[in-house]
N, C-alpha and C positions, 0 to 999 in steps of 0.2 A: 671273975669278970675277964673276958678275953680282950687284951689290949693290942692285938695285932692290927696293923694298918689294913684298911679295906682294900681288896683287890678289885680292879674294874671287872664288870660283868663281861662274859665272853663277847668279843667283837667291839668292846668299848675301849676307849683310850682314857688315860687319866684326865684329859682336858674336856671330857664329855660333861657339859653342864645340864644335867637332867633336873636339877633343882638348885636352889640357892646354896644348899649345903654341899652338893657335888661340885658346884662352880667355885665356891668361895664367896666371901662377903664383899670383897673389893674387886674393882676392875683391874684387869691386867693389860699388858701392852697390846694384846690382840683385840680385846674389847674396845680399847681407846682407838685403835686403828680402824675398827669397824665403824665406830661412831663418826670418826673423821671422814672416812670414805663415803659413807651413806649421806652425810650432810652435803658433800660435794656433788654426789650423783646417786639419788635414791633408786634410779632405774637400773643400776648394775645387776647383772645376773649373779647368782650365788657363786658360780664358777669364776666370773671376773673379780668379784669381791675377794674370794679365797686367794686368787693369784696376787692381788694387790697387797694383801696383808701377810702372805707367806704361810698360809695353812692350807690343808686340803679342804675339799668342798663339804664333807660331812660335818667336821667339827665347826666349820664356819657357820653352817646353817643352824647347828644347835646353839651356837653362841648368839646369833641374831635372834633366835626364838627366845632365849633366856633374857636378852636385853629388852625384848618386847614385853615379856611376862613381868619383868621387874620394873617396867615403865620408864626405863632409860630412853627407849624409843617409844614415842606416844602416837605416831602416825606417819603417813607418807602423803605428800600432796605435790601438785604441780605449782610452780611459781608463775604467776601471770603478770603480764605487763598491763598495769592498770589503765594506762592511756589508750592502749589498743582496744580495750573493752569498754571505753567510754567513761572512765572515772577520772575526770580532769582535775578534781578538787581533792586535796588532802589537807585536812585540818586537825589541829590539836586543840581539844576543848577541855578546859578545866571546869569542873562542875562543883559549885559550892552548894552544900546541903544546908537545909534549914536547921535540922537537929542531927547530931551525931550519936544517936543512941544505937545500940546493937541491932535492935529490931528495924529501925528506920534504915540503917545502912544495909542490912540484908535485903530489905525490900527494894532499895534502889539498885543494889547489885543484880538482883534477879531480873529487874526490868531492863537494865542495861544489856544483859546477856541476850535478850530477845531482839535486839535491834541489829539487823544485818549490816547496816552501814558503819556500825562501830566495829572496827577490826581488832582493836585491843583496848583494854581498860585496866587502869591501875589505881588502887587505893593508895593515896599519896600522903606524905608528910608535908608540913608547911601550910601555905594558904591553899584552900580548896580541899575537896574531899576525894575526887576522882580526876584522873587525867585520861581522856579518851583520844584515840586516834580514829578519825572519821573520814570516810570517803564518800564522795557524791559526784554526780555527773557534771554539775556546774554550780555556780553560785546561787542561782535560783532554787535548785534542788536542795542545796545545803541550807538555805534560808527556810524553806518549807520544813525540812527535817528539824531544824531548831525550834521553830514556832509550833509545829504540830506534834512533835514527838519529844525532843529533849526537854523543853521547858514544861511539858506536861507530866514528866516522870514524877513519881512520888518523892516528896521531900526536897525538891530542887528549889534553891533560892535564886541562883544566878549562874550564868555561863560566861566564860572568858575564852575567846577564840584567837588562835594564831594560825595563819595559813602557811603551808609549805610553798616556798618560792622556787625550790629545786631540791631534788634528792641528791645527797652526796653519797649516801650508802644506805641500802635497803635490802632486806631479805638475807642478811648475812648469816653465815654459820655461827653457831655458838663457839666461843673460845674453849679449847680443851687443854691449853698449855699448863693449867694449874693441876691437872690430874696426874698423879704419880702412880705408875703401875704398882699394884700390890700383888703379892703371890706369884 
């Protein structure tokens, strides 16, 4: 059995992540820097990103592709000002379920995913089953959504709502300080 280290293919560098095996299992300082920079500005060109992290363009592009393939990066989107597009109400809705069986919970999860006004939903511990973040144009629209949609979801017993009176922090980048570069 030949135990010599693999040599990179012609034109390839050792940091060329063509697969998880070629890249390594853990994130290194360049990967973490890419994640940090793209969270701040996902519209950076590859050349701009490469300059910011201190790599050339080709390995930067390969690393971004690897991060996407491995689902560290799950998408890109524009952050919108909800008020400018007419969404004046932000509410937090705790949903109490009638029964907490696996099948009933899955049915409720599936139904919640279909509601565009629900922008995030979490299965929670403590009192309640789900915590929803809901947006609506105004209180009348929110009331209609509750009566016609949320209260008619399968297995819903009750709703408890709190309204946002002002955003202190929203749309924040995920913290990366806990990541220690490996490799």
